[in-house]
C-alpha positions as CSV (number, residue, x, y, z in Angstrom):
1,X,-6.3,-23.1,27.1
2,X,-2.5,-22.7,26.6
3,X,0.2,-20.9,23.9
4,X,1.0,-23.7,22.1
5,X,-2.6,-25.0,21.8
6,X,-2.9,-21.3,19.7
7,X,0.3,-22.0,17.4
8,X,-0.7,-25.1,17.0
9,X,-4.3,-24.0,15.9
10,X,-2.7,-20.8,13.7
11,X,0.1,-22.9,11.9
12,X,-2.5,-25.2,10.8
13,X,-5.3,-22.7,9.6
14,X,-2.3,-20.8,7.8
15,X,-1.2,-24.1,5.9
16,X,-4.4,-25.9,5.8
17,X,-3.2,-29.2,6.6
18,X,-2.4,-30.5,9.4
19,X,0.4,-32.9,8.1
20,X,2.5,-29.7,6.8
21,X,1.9,-27.8,10.2
22,X,3.0,-30.5,11.9
23,X,6.4,-30.6,9.3
24,X,6.4,-26.7,10.0
25,X,6.2,-27.6,13.9
26,X,8.5,-30.4,14.1
27,X,6.0,-32.7,15.4
28,X,3.7,-35.7,14.3
29,X,0.2,-35.0,12.8
30,X,-1.3,-37.1,15.7
31,X,0.2,-35.0,18.1
32,X,-0.8,-31.6,16.3
33,X,-4.5,-33.0,15.6
34,X,-4.7,-34.6,19.5
35,X,-3.8,-30.6,20.6
36,X,-6.2,-29.0,18.4
37,X,-8.6,-31.2,19.6
38,X,-8.2,-30.7,22.8
39,X,-8.6,-27.1,22.4
40,X,-11.9,-27.5,20.7
41,X,-13.1,-29.7,23.5
42,X,-11.9,-27.2,25.9
43,X,-13.7,-24.3,24.0
44,X,-16.8,-26.4,22.8
45,X,-16.8,-25.5,19.4
46,X,-15.3,-26.9,16.3
47,X,-12.4,-24.7,14.5
48,X,-11.9,-26.9,11.4
49,X,-14.4,-28.3,8.8
50,X,-11.8,-31.9,7.6
51,X,-12.1,-32.7,4.1
52,X,-10.1,-35.1,2.8
53,X,-8.0,-32.1,0.6
54,X,-7.7,-30.7,3.8
55,X,-8.7,-28.5,6.6
56,X,-10.7,-24.8,6.8
57,X,-11.7,-22.9,9.5
58,X,-15.4,-22.9,10.8
59,X,-16.9,-19.0,11.0
60,X,-16.3,-20.3,14.6
61,X,-12.8,-20.8,14.4
62,X,-12.3,-17.8,11.8
63,X,-13.3,-15.5,15.1
64,X,-11.2,-17.3,17.1
65,X,-7.9,-17.2,14.9
66,X,-8.5,-13.2,14.8
67,X,-8.2,-13.1,19.1
68,X,-5.5,-16.2,18.7
69,X,-3.2,-13.8,16.8
70,X,-3.3,-10.8,19.1
71,X,-2.6,-13.3,21.9
72,X,0.3,-14.9,20.4
73,X,1.5,-11.3,19.7
74,X,0.6,-9.8,23.2
75,X,2.7,-13.1,24.7
76,X,5.8,-12.1,22.5
77,X,5.8,-8.8,23.7
78,X,5.6,-9.8,27.1
79,X,8.5,-12.0,27.1
80,X,10.3,-9.1,25.3
81,X,9.8,-6.6,28.0
82,X,11.1,-9.2,30.3
83,X,13.6,-9.7,28.8
84,X,14.9,-6.1,28.2
85,X,17.5,-4.4,30.7
86,X,15.5,-2.9,32.7
87,X,18.2,-1.1,35.1
88,X,19.3,1.3,33.1
89,X,15.6,1.7,30.7
90,X,14.4,4.7,29.7
91,X,11.3,5.2,27.5
92,X,10.2,8.5,26.0
93,X,7.1,9.1,23.8
94,X,6.7,12.6,22.3
95,X,4.5,14.4,19.6
96,X,6.5,14.3,15.9
97,X,9.8,16.1,16.3
98,X,13.3,16.0,14.5
99,X,14.7,17.8,17.2
100,X,13.9,15.8,20.0
101,X,14.4,12.4,17.8
102,X,18.0,13.8,17.3
103,X,18.2,14.6,21.5
104,X,17.5,10.6,21.9
105,X,20.0,9.8,19.5
106,X,22.6,11.7,21.7
107,X,21.6,10.6,24.6
108,X,22.2,7.2,23.7
109,X,25.2,7.4,22.3
110,X,26.2,8.9,25.5
111,X,25.2,6.2,27.3
112,X,26.2,3.3,25.3
113,X,28.9,2.3,28.0
114,X,26.2,2.2,30.5
115,X,24.5,-0.3,29.0
116,X,21.4,1.5,28.7
117,X,18.1,0.5,26.9
118,X,16.1,3.4,25.2
119,X,12.7,3.0,23.9
120,X,11.1,6.0,21.9
121,X,7.9,6.4,20.2
122,X,6.4,8.9,18.4
123,X,2.9,9.4,18.6
124,X,-0.2,11.6,19.3
125,X,-1.8,12.9,22.6
126,X,-4.2,10.1,23.3
127,X,-2.2,7.2,22.2
128,X,0.6,8.8,24.6
129,X,-1.5,9.0,27.6
130,X,-2.2,5.5,27.0
131,X,1.7,4.6,27.0
132,X,2.4,6.4,30.1
133,X,-0.4,4.8,31.9
134,X,-0.5,1.1,30.7
135,X,3.5,0.8,29.5
136,X,5.3,3.0,32.2
137,X,6.9,5.1,29.6
138,X,8.9,7.5,32.0
139,X,8.1,11.4,30.0
140,X,5.7,12.1,27.6
141,X,7.2,15.5,25.4
142,X,4.0,17.3,24.1
143,X,2.2,19.9,22.9
144,X,-1.4,21.7,24.4
145,X,-3.2,23.9,23.0
146,X,-4.7,26.4,25.3
147,X,-8.5,25.8,23.8
148,X,-8.1,22.2,24.7
149,X,-6.4,22.9,28.5
150,X,-9.7,22.1,30.6
151,X,-10.0,18.8,28.8
152,X,-6.3,17.9,28.9
153,X,-6.0,18.5,32.4
154,X,-9.3,16.5,32.9
155,X,-7.8,13.2,31.1
156,X,-4.5,12.9,33.0
157,X,-6.1,13.4,36.7
158,X,-8.3,10.3,36.0
159,X,-4.8,8.5,34.9
160,X,-2.7,9.8,37.6
161,X,-0.4,11.7,35.2
162,X,0.9,14.7,35.6
163,X,1.6,17.8,33.2
164,X,4.5,20.0,33.7
165,X,4.6,23.1,31.2
166,X,8.3,24.2,29.9
167,X,7.4,26.8,27.4
168,X,4.3,28.6,26.3
169,X,4.9,28.8,22.6
170,X,3.2,30.8,19.4
171,X,1.3,28.9,16.9
172,X,3.3,29.4,14.0
173,X,3.2,28.2,10.2
174,X,6.5,26.3,9.0
175,X,7.6,27.0,4.9
176,X,10.2,26.0,2.7
177,X,12.0,27.9,0.6
178,X,9.1,27.1,-1.9
179,X,6.3,28.0,0.8
180,X,4.2,31.2,0.2
181,X,5.5,32.6,3.7
182,X,9.1,32.0,3.3
183,X,10.9,34.9,5.2
184,X,7.6,36.6,6.5
185,X,8.1,37.1,10.4
186,X,4.3,37.1,10.5
187,X,1.2,36.5,8.9
188,X,-2.7,37.3,9.7
189,X,-4.7,34.1,10.3
190,X,-6.9,35.0,6.7
191,X,-4.1,34.5,4.5
192,X,-4.3,30.7,5.1
193,X,-7.6,31.0,3.5
194,X,-7.2,28.0,1.1
195,X,-3.4,27.4,1.8
196,X,-2.5,23.6,1.5
197,X,-0.8,22.4,4.4
198,X,1.0,18.8,5.6
199,X,-0.6,18.4,9.0
200,X,0.4,15.6,11.6
201,X,-2.7,12.6,11.9
202,X,-6.0,14.1,13.2
203,X,-5.8,14.0,17.1
204,X,-8.4,16.0,19.6
205,X,-5.6,17.9,20.8
206,X,-4.4,19.0,17.3
207,X,-2.4,22.3,17.7
208,X,-3.7,23.7,14.0
209,X,-7.5,23.6,15.3
210,X,-7.0,27.0,17.5
211,X,-7.6,28.3,13.9
212,X,-11.2,27.6,14.2
213,X,-11.3,29.9,17.3
214,X,-10.8,32.9,14.9
215,X,-13.7,33.9,13.5
216,X,-12.9,34.1,9.7
217,X,-12.3,30.1,9.9
218,X,-15.5,29.9,13.1
219,X,-17.9,30.9,10.3
220,X,-16.4,29.1,7.3
221,X,-15.4,32.2,5.2
222,X,-11.8,30.6,5.5
223,X,-10.7,26.8,5.8
224,X,-7.8,25.7,5.9
225,X,-6.4,22.7,3.0
226,X,-4.8,19.8,4.8
227,X,-3.5,18.3,1.7
228,X,-1.4,15.4,3.1
229,X,-1.9,13.6,6.6
230,X,0.9,11.9,8.0
231,X,2.3,10.5,11.7
232,X,6.0,10.8,9.9
233,X,8.3,13.8,10.9
234,X,10.7,12.3,8.1
235,X,7.8,12.8,5.3
236,X,7.1,16.6,7.1
237,X,10.2,17.6,6.3
238,X,10.9,16.4,3.3
239,X,7.3,17.9,1.8
240,X,8.6,20.8,3.5
241,X,12.1,20.9,2.0
242,X,10.6,20.1,-1.7
243,X,7.2,21.9,-2.4
244,X,5.5,24.9,-1.6
245,X,3.3,22.9,1.4
246,X,3.3,24.5,4.6
247,X,2.8,23.2,8.2
248,X,1.1,24.9,11.3
249,X,2.4,23.8,14.1
250,X,4.4,25.2,17.2
251,X,7.8,25.0,18.3
252,X,9.8,24.4,21.7
253,X,13.6,25.5,19.8
254,X,13.0,28.1,17.1
255,X,15.8,26.4,15.3
256,X,15.1,22.8,15.6
257,X,14.3,22.7,11.6
258,X,17.0,24.5,11.0
259,X,16.9,28.1,10.2
260,X,18.4,27.8,6.7
261,X,15.9,25.6,5.4
262,X,12.8,26.1,6.7
263,X,11.2,29.6,8.1
264,X,8.9,29.7,11.4
265,X,6.3,32.4,10.7
266,X,4.3,33.6,13.9
267,X,0.5,33.8,13.3
268,X,-0.9,37.1,14.7
269,X,-3.2,36.7,17.8
270,X,-1.7,33.2,18.6
271,X,1.1,34.0,20.1
272,X,1.6,32.3,23.7
273,X,-1.6,29.7,22.8
274,X,0.6,26.2,22.7
275,X,1.7,25.0,26.2
276,X,4.8,22.6,25.5
277,X,5.9,20.4,28.5
278,X,6.1,16.8,29.8
279,X,3.9,13.9,31.2
280,X,5.2,12.0,34.0
281,X,3.6,9.6,36.6
282,X,2.0,11.3,39.3
283,X,2.5,8.3,41.6
284,X,6.2,7.5,41.2
285,X,9.7,9.2,40.7
286,X,11.7,9.9,37.7
287,X,14.4,7.7,37.1
288,X,18.2,9.3,37.3
289,X,17.8,8.1,33.0
290,X,14.8,10.3,33.1
291,X,15.7,13.3,34.7
292,X,19.0,13.4,32.9
293,X,17.2,13.4,29.3
294,X,14.8,15.6,30.9
295,X,17.4,17.8,31.7
296,X,19.1,18.0,28.8
297,X,16.0,18.8,26.8
298,X,15.4,21.7,29.4
299,X,18.7,23.5,28.2
300,X,17.5,23.2,24.6
301,X,14.2,25.2,25.1
302,X,13.9,28.8,23.4
303,X,12.8,30.6,26.5
């Protein structure tokens, strides 16, 4: 089986005609037919029903199409990786953070003349671990709540990934000017009962789950209303600015969202309950590019 066979098969399935597929592929109909028949012979199944009006996929053909699409997509990604500049290449993953994204922009602008390639991915913790392990990302910046620290350490040991804490942060509420806690430096956990929030997509390591350890939330007397779920930091900023929604989170730089637009209120009893730090492979040293990016990040931390 080869990629050409899969490409011809998918084009024929999409157009429902071997003749039209041949036109799109700049070849002849007999050649397309021959390639597909060779694939069917190799697999030992019929992929198409052939009629006078064209072709349709058989049930087996439908199954094969699903995997063929993914195979061609992965092959494209492999070619893309091999064509990238690997001499000066930095791959960074992070929990959604506007300030880290700005740092990525600043880093790239400073190193454009060095012909650097940068890949920056925002994601949850579990996806980040996969990127560090399987796609050789250099760094992963994230928040780890204390109540999940044991499980987290177990997961990274199995994957040969190390975690270096940079800061013990607080569990906080972000509010815009329309939010109920704007201007308050400290709030009680019970005040969050029925509070409408915008939160990141569910993740085993979501920091807002720390609230469940408080007796009011653990007993069910209080409930956090997660009105909006998103993986977009941009939407988070827009919602906090334009609505009364709040966000339960943490911070590594207190002024990261801009002190004149958003206010950070510490949730009493949850001071120092979240670790901010970075992931890296335990089996290889950081590149010069990764060390420089990390150094820039450390300079901005609110110790």
